[in-house]
N, C-alpha and C positions, 0 to 999 in steps of 0.2 A: 211596676210601682215598687218603691222601696219597701222592704219588709218592716213590720213594726219593730222598733228598737227601744231599748230602755233609756238610751241617751236622748234627751230632748233637743239639745243644741247640736244637731247634725249640720253638715255642710249645706244640704238642701234647705233645711229650715232657716238657716241664717241668710242664705242668698235670696230665698223667696220673701223673707221678711223685709230685706233691703229693697227688693223690687217693688213690693207693696208700698213701702214708705215713699219711694221716689214717685210712683204713679199717683198715689193719693196726694202727695205734696203738690204735684202739677195741678191736680183737680182743685185744691183749695187755693193755690197760688193764682190760678187764672180766675176763679170765681170771686176772689176778693178784689180783683182789679178790673175785670172786664166791664162792670157797670160804669165805673168812672171813665174807662176808655171810650165806651160807646157815646157817653154824654159829651165828652171833650172832643172826640174825633168826628162824630157824626151829628152832634147836637140832638141826640136821641132823648125821648121822654123817659121818665122813670119806668114806665111800663115796658118800653122797648128795651131799656137797659136790663130790666128783670128778665125779659125773654132771652136776650143774648146770654145772660148768666145761666138761666134755667135750661135752655135747650141742650147744653152740654150734658147735663145729667139725664135728660130724656134720651139722648143718644146713648149714654152709658147703659140705661135701662134696656134699650133695644139690643145692645151688645150682649147683655147678660142673658136675655131670652134666646138669642141666636146660639150662644155657646151652650145653653142648656140642651139644645137639639143636636148640636154637632158633637159634643163631648170634649174631653180635655186630653192633651198630650203635649209633650215638649215641643213638637213641631208646630202645633197650633199656637202655643204661647209665643214662640219666636216669631212666627208669622204676624201675630197680633202686635208685637213690639215694633216690627218693621213698618207695619201699616200706621202705627201710632206716630212714628217719626215722619212718615210721608204726609200724614194729615196735619202735623204740627207746622210743616212748611207753608201751609195755606195761610197762616196768620201773617206772613210777610207780603201777601198779595193784597193790594188795596183796590177792591172792586165794589166798595160800598157796604152799607149795613147788612143788606140781604145776603150778600156773599159771606160776610163774617158769620152770620147766624148759621148758614149752611155748613161752613167750615167747622164751627163749634159742634154742630150735630155729628159730623163724621168723626171728629177728634174724640168726642165722647163715646161713640160706638167702639172705637179701638181700645180706649181705656177700660170700658166695661168688660170687653172680652178678656183682656190681660188680667185684671184684678180678680175676676171670677175664677179663672183658671188657677191663679196663684193661691187664692183662698181655699179652693177645693183640694188642691194637692197637699197643702199644709194640713188640712183636716184629716186626710187619708194617711199621711205618713207619720202622724203623731202617735206615740204609744197610747194604747187604749186607757191604761190606768193613769195617764197624765194628760189626757186630751183637754180637760177643762183648764188645767194650768197652762198648757201649751197655747190654747186659743187666747187666753188672757195675755200671755207674753206677746203673741203675734198681734193682738189688738193694740199693743203699745205702739207698733209701727204706724197704725192708722191714727191713733190719738196724737202722736208726735207730729205727724204730717198735717193734722188738722190745725195745730198751732203754728208750726214752723212755716207752712205754706203761705198763709196770709201775712205773717210777719215779714217774710222775704218779699212778698208782693208789694206790701205797703212801703217797705224800705226802698225797693227799686224804683217805684213810681215817684217817690218823694225826692230821691237823690240821683235818679237817672231819667229814663223815659220808658214808654211802653214797649218800644222795640227791644230793649234789654230784657224785659219780661219774656217776650217771645223767644229770644235767643237762649235764655236760661232754660225755658221749657224744652227746647230742642236738644240742648245738652243733656238734660235729665233723661230724655228718651233714649239717646245714644248710649248713655251709661247703663241704663236698664237693659238694653239689648246686649251689651258686651258681657255684663255679669250673668245675664240669663243664659248665655251659651255654656256656662259652667254648671248649670243644673243638670243632674243625672237621674233620670227615671225613665223606665220603659213605658211603652204604650199598652202593655198587657193589661193594665188596670183601667184602661180608658173606658169611660161610660159608653155602653152600647145603646143606641137609640134607634128604634124601628121607625123607618121613614113613613110608614103608613099610619102611625099613631098620631092622634091629635087631641088626646085627653088633656084636660087642664093640669092633671097631676104630673104630666111630663115636664111642666114648667114650674109648678108650685107644690111645695111640700105642706100638706094641711096641718101637720103638727107644729110647723114653724109659723103659721099664720098669726096667732094671737100676739106673740111678741114682735112679729114683723109689723103688724098694724100700729103697735105702740111706737116702734122705731120710726115709722113713717111720720108720725106726728111730732116726735122729738126732733127729727132732722128738718122738718118743715120750720119749726121754731128756730133752730140753729141757723138755717139759711138766712134768716133775717139779720143775724149777727154778722155772718160771713159776707153777705152781699152789700150790706148798707152801713157797716160800722165806719167805713171811710167817709162816706157822704155825711153821715150823722155827726161824726167828730168835727168835720169842717163847719157844720152848722152851729155847733156849740163851742167853737174856737178851741178845740182840744186835739187838733190834728197831730201835733208833735207827740203828745202822750199816747195817742192811739197807735202809733207805730210800735209801741211796746205792749199793746193789748194782748197779742197772740204769743209774745214771748212769755208773759206771765201765765197765760193759759197753758203753754207747754210745760213750764216749770212745775205747776201744780198737778198736771197730769202725771208727770214723772214721779212726783212725791207720793201721789195717792195710789197709783196702779199696783205697786208691789203689795201694799196693804190690802187693797180691794181684791186682788187676785187670790190671796191666801184666805181671806174671809169668805169669798165665794165658795171655795171648796169646804171650808170648815162650818160656816154658819148658814150657807144657802143664799140664794139671790135676793130674798126679801131684805136681808140685813144690809145689802148694798143699795138696792133700788129705792126704797122709801126715803132714806136720807138724801139720796142723789136727786130725787124729784124736788124735794124742798129746797136744796141748795141751788138747783138750776133755776127755779122760780125766783128765789131771792136775788140771784145774779141778774136776771132780766129786769127785776124791779129796780135794783140799784142802777142799772144801765139807763133806765128810763128817767131817773131823777137826778142823774149825775150833773154836777156843775163844776167839778174840779178833777184834776188828774188822779188823786187818790181814790175817789169813788169809782172812777172809770176802771182803774186797774183792780180794785176790789171786786168789781163785777166780773172781770176776766177770771179771777181766781175762783169765784163761786161757780161760774158757768163751767169751768174746767172740772171742778169736783163733782158737779152735777152731770152735765151731758157727757163728759169724758168717761165717767164710770157707767153711765146708763148704756152707752153704745157698745162698750166692750162686754159688759155683762149680758146684754141682749144677744150679742153674737154667739156667746157660749150657750145661751138658752135655746137659740134657734136650732142648733144641731144636736142638742142633748137627747131628744127623744127619737131622732131619726135612725133608721137602720143603716148599716154600713154602706149598702149600695145606693142609699138615698142621700148621702152626705153632700154630694154635689148639688142636688136639687134643693136641699135645705139651705145650703150656703147661698145659692143663687136667689132663693126666696127672700132671705134676710137682706141681701144686697139690692135686690130689685125694689123692695119697699123703702130701703134706705135712700135709694136714688129717687124714687117717686116723691118722697118728702122734700128732698133737696132740690129736685127739678121744678116742681110746681110752686115751691115756696117763693122764690124771687119774683116770679111772674105775678102771682096773686098779691103778694105784699106790695109789689111795685105799683099795682093798680089802686090800692087803698091808702098808700102813704100820702098822696096829695090831699086826701080828705081828712085824715086823722093825724098826720104828722108822725115823725119817728118816735117821739116819746110815748105817745099813746099806742103805737104799734108794739113797742116792747112791753108795755103793760098788758096789752091783749095777749101777747105770747106767754107771759107769765101766768095769766089766768088759764090758758090752754094747758100748760104744764101741770097746774094744780088739778085740773079736771081729769087729766090722764092718770094721775095718781090713783083716783078712784077706779078708772077703767082697768088699770093694772091689777088692782085688787079683785075685780070681778072676773077678769079673763085669766089671770095667772094664779094669784095667791089663793083665792077661795076654792078654785077647782083643785089645786094641789092639796089643800087641807081636806077637801071632801074625799079625794082619793086615798089620802092617808087614813082618814077615819073609817072608810069602807074596808080598807085592807086590815086595819086593826080589829074591826068588828068580825071580819071573817076568821 
């Protein structure tokens, strides 16, 4: 593994950030379009469409658990990228809805393996005194992909067809593999895992659990935006404007991340998290009541300022208290819970949408975000303040 360097923007850091961007872009590109694809191609119900969207993330979760046992190395990362390309080819085979769901599951496994390895290597090679800053910058690649992926997906489906989406996915996988070959790190720092061990701590870092649970809920709520904004915008006759929803999301993530990253180091996580919760909830409320393009895009901006900063700050918090040899497990824990929320979200929400409708679903998600604000206080803020008080008293 590369030795700790004072320079943050090393070749490895840049390449790994680009790979992460491309892989997460695929994740959101497909998840923003697959529900519409299954309904249009296979006349699926919203529940089946949600399963097709969510099973990819469930597969990704499985991949993260597997890689937690295997460890990380350049060889495994490259192998994962090759398998990702092969599994992406399955989208071009038309053997029905069940085959598509199985293909999505295996494609998700490969993406989970790759992104976990990439995130772990980044956490290890970052300078210790700049790790928080580095993770914040690295998280920009995820935040950008969160916005760019759905934007490209909606653009391609509106101006081309779903086959183009799958071709684009394949190209991104090939590009990821090519640039991944230029990553240079030895396997000497590879995590050693005893095959005989089966403890839960081999897979989960307890110190990362509180913030990971909060992340799960936040991604659950965001999955309702990713998976159903296309169908919702059709219902309210704002499909043309919706194609710019994630472009606005991306712009506001870019505007806010440099500020949020610096404030995280200077002021602490609470300074970022509490306003982000409120902005996130407001964005969902505006989304639920929108009747025009301006309100729809305003909701995109607010959700970006909310969820975009919650997710990156949470990732930094997840590894903050972990020992150096546990960084991989802490990273995997955060990503596993991230995937759990994204994975079960489309399926559960797809089942309740026929009963309550899209507008009420977004109002419900806003209420959940506000409730989680209190949970964050109880699990994170209050405990941190108690530790500071005890330390001061001693």
